TITIPA-178944 format. One line per 3 residues: for each residue x, y, z of C-alpha. Coordinates in steps of 0.2 Angstrom, whole numbers. Layout:
X/Y/Z | ...
REM end
This chain:
0/0/0 | 15/12/3 | 24/8/-11
8/9/-23 | 4/27/-15 | 22/32/-16
23/28/-35 | 6/37/-39 | 12/52/-29
28/53/-40 | 19/51/-56 | 6/65/-52
20/77/-44 | 30/73/-60 | 16/81/-72
11/95/-60 | 25/107/-65 | 20/105/-82
3/109/-78 | 9/124/-68 | 18/130/-83
3/128/-95 | -7/138/-83 | 6/153/-82
8/154/-101 | -9/154/-103 | -9/172/-92
-15/164/-75 | -7/175/-61 | 5/163/-53
2/168/-35 | -17/169/-38 | -20/153/-47
-8/144/-34 | -19/151/-20 | -35/146/-28
-29/129/-31 | -25/126/-12 | -39/135/-5
-52/126/-16 | -43/109/-14 | -42/110/4
-59/116/7 | -67/103/-2 | -57/90/8
-61/97/24 | -79/98/20 | -80/80/16
-70/74/31 | -82/85/42 | -98/78/35
-90/61/36 | -87/64/56 | -68/63/53
-63/81/57 | -71/96/65 | -72/114/60
-62/119/76 | -46/111/68 | -44/128/58
-43/137/74 | -27/128/79 | -10/138/75
-2/121/70 | -13/123/55 | -6/139/51
12/135/54 | 11/120/42 | 3/129/29
14/144/30 | 28/131/26 | 21/119/15
9/127/4 | 15/146/6 | 32/146/8
36/133/-5 | 26/138/-20 | 28/157/-18
46/156/-19 | 44/142/-33 | 32/152/-43
42/167/-42 | 60/159/-46 | 52/150/-61
51/167/-71 | 69/167/-71 | 74/148/-70
73/133/-82 | 62/121/-75 | 79/109/-74
87/121/-63 | 72/123/-52 | 72/103/-50
89/102/-46 | 88/114/-32 | 73/106/-26
82/91/-25 | 91/96/-10 | 76/95/0
78/77/6 | 96/81/13 | 89/96/21
76/86/30 | 87/72/34 | 100/84/43
85/95/51 | 76/80/58 | 93/72/65
97/89/73 | 80/91/82 | 79/72/87
98/73/92 | 100/55/85 | 115/49/76
115/53/57 | 111/38/47 | 127/35/35
116/26/22 | 102/39/22 | 116/53/21
125/44/7 | 108/40/-1 | 102/59/-1
119/64/-9 | 118/50/-21 | 100/55/-26
104/73/-29 | 120/70/-40 | 108/58/-50
95/71/-53 | 109/83/-59 | 115/68/-71
98/66/-77 | 94/84/-82 | 111/90/-85
111/87/-105 | 97/99/-107 | 100/113/-96
106/129/-102 | 112/143/-90 | 113/162/-92
119/168/-77 | 112/185/-71 | 108/194/-55
89/188/-56 | 95/170/-61 | 105/170/-44
90/177/-34 | 79/165/-42 | 91/150/-37
92/159/-20 | 73/160/-19 | 70/141/-24
83/135/-10 | 73/145/2 | 57/137/-2
66/120/0 | 70/126/19 | 52/131/21
47/114/14 | 61/104/25 | 56/113/40
36/109/36 | 39/92/32 | 48/89/48
35/98/59 | 20/89/50 | 27/73/58
25/81/76 | 8/88/70 | 2/71/65
8/63/81 | -1/77/91 | -18/75/82
-19/57/82 | -38/57/84 | -39/66/67
-36/60/51 | -20/66/42 | -31/70/27
-40/83/36 | -25/90/43 | -17/91/25
-33/99/20 | -31/112/34 | -16/117/31
-18/118/12 | -33/131/16 | -22/143/26
-7/140/12 | -20/145/-1 | -26/160/7
-9/167/10 | -5/166/-7 | -21/174/-12
-16/189/0 | 1/190/-8 | -8/191/-25
-18/205/-20 | -3/215/-17 | 8/210/-30
-2/204/-46 | -14/212/-59 | -30/201/-59
-37/199/-76 | -53/187/-76 | -51/183/-95
-33/175/-91 | -40/167/-77 | -54/159/-87
-45/156/-103 | -47/136/-107 | -28/130/-104
-28/140/-87 | -44/133/-82 | -39/115/-86
-23/117/-78 | -31/124/-62 | -43/108/-62
-30/97/-64 | -19/104/-51 | -34/106/-38
-39/87/-40 | -24/76/-45 | -10/89/-38
-18/95/-22 | -31/83/-17 | -23/66/-22
-5/69/-23 | -3/81/-8 | -15/70/3
-3/56/-2 | 11/65/4 | 4/69/20
-2/51/23 | 16/44/19 | 22/56/33
11/49/45 | 15/30/40 | 33/31/37
45/47/41 | 48/63/33 | 63/58/23
54/45/12 | 40/54/5 | 52/68/0
62/58/-11 | 49/61/-25 | 59/75/-30
72/63/-36 | 59/52/-44 | 48/64/-53
62/71/-66 | 66/53/-70 | 47/50/-73
46/66/-84 | 61/60/-94 | 54/42/-97
37/50/-102 | 46/61/-114 | 54/47/-122
39/35/-123 | 27/48/-129 | 36/61/-139
51/50/-143 | 64/62/-136 | 82/58/-135
89/51/-120 | 107/52/-117 | 119/41/-110
122/53/-95 | 103/55/-93 | 103/34/-90
118/34/-78 | 107/49/-69 | 91/38/-68
101/22/-62 | 110/34/-49 | 93/41/-42
86/22/-39 | 104/18/-30 | 100/34/-21
83/30/-16 | 87/12/-9 | 101/19/1
89/31/9 | 77/18/13 | 91/4/17
86/2/36 | 67/0/32 | 71/-13/19
83/-22/25 | 69/-25/40 | 56/-28/29
66/-42/19 | 72/-50/35 | 54/-50/42
49/-57/27 | 59/-74/26 | 52/-90/33
54/-93/52 | 62/-111/48 | 74/-104/36
81/-91/48 | 79/-104/64 | 92/-117/51
104/-103/49
REM end
């Protein structure tokens, strides 16, 4: 169940970058469309959970929802949407791939535990894999705004890392509440903050918002990107740990490359193949402790005794 949900999340997140680009190219204001996406998705999910008796409206009054919404929805997407005006999606993907490493270091520092060597090496390996995967198609024109864009993406990953680690504590604190409802509440706050930012920074033109491509982009991001993929992400944090779900940042570029090769016959370089293999090795290393425990427990008892 965990593996299936993880793969579904990676597949969806691998396509949301394109959906965001389609909406922006159609003229939709970035902050406004992002805010609308999260506010609508969060509201629908929370209303559904309240009707089913698995959440209460008072959940929106808890400060934990404001903090996670500020970090995971507002902080990440405000910086990413702004930065992608000046960066290629490849550079943004490479910079975003630093998040699992940030999460690992932050989680270790907070818990004051020994840093797992396999997880650390796995995070570094996965990051290198993303670089190798995307390097053949990257062109860079360095300028002042390019540097600021890179800094913005990295700042967004700091928000992402802190929010992911904090979310694990929130899930444990609200054990009587479904993680799905917790995710919905934080999306509502993040979406609201993005809309407020939009009001102060963007010119809102309704004809651009209701352009066919912008509308379809928004619908896809609401349903698939937020209601499904973000909910799975939050559920995986509750069921596993903060690092594992975040490794989608390694897998999604690989999925995008494979889809491009299969659907559009896009060429795949040898370096990209090496990058893909490196990513897979990194993912295995990050989760080596859990995989080893699973494999050991799955072995027949008689065989273990005979050894």
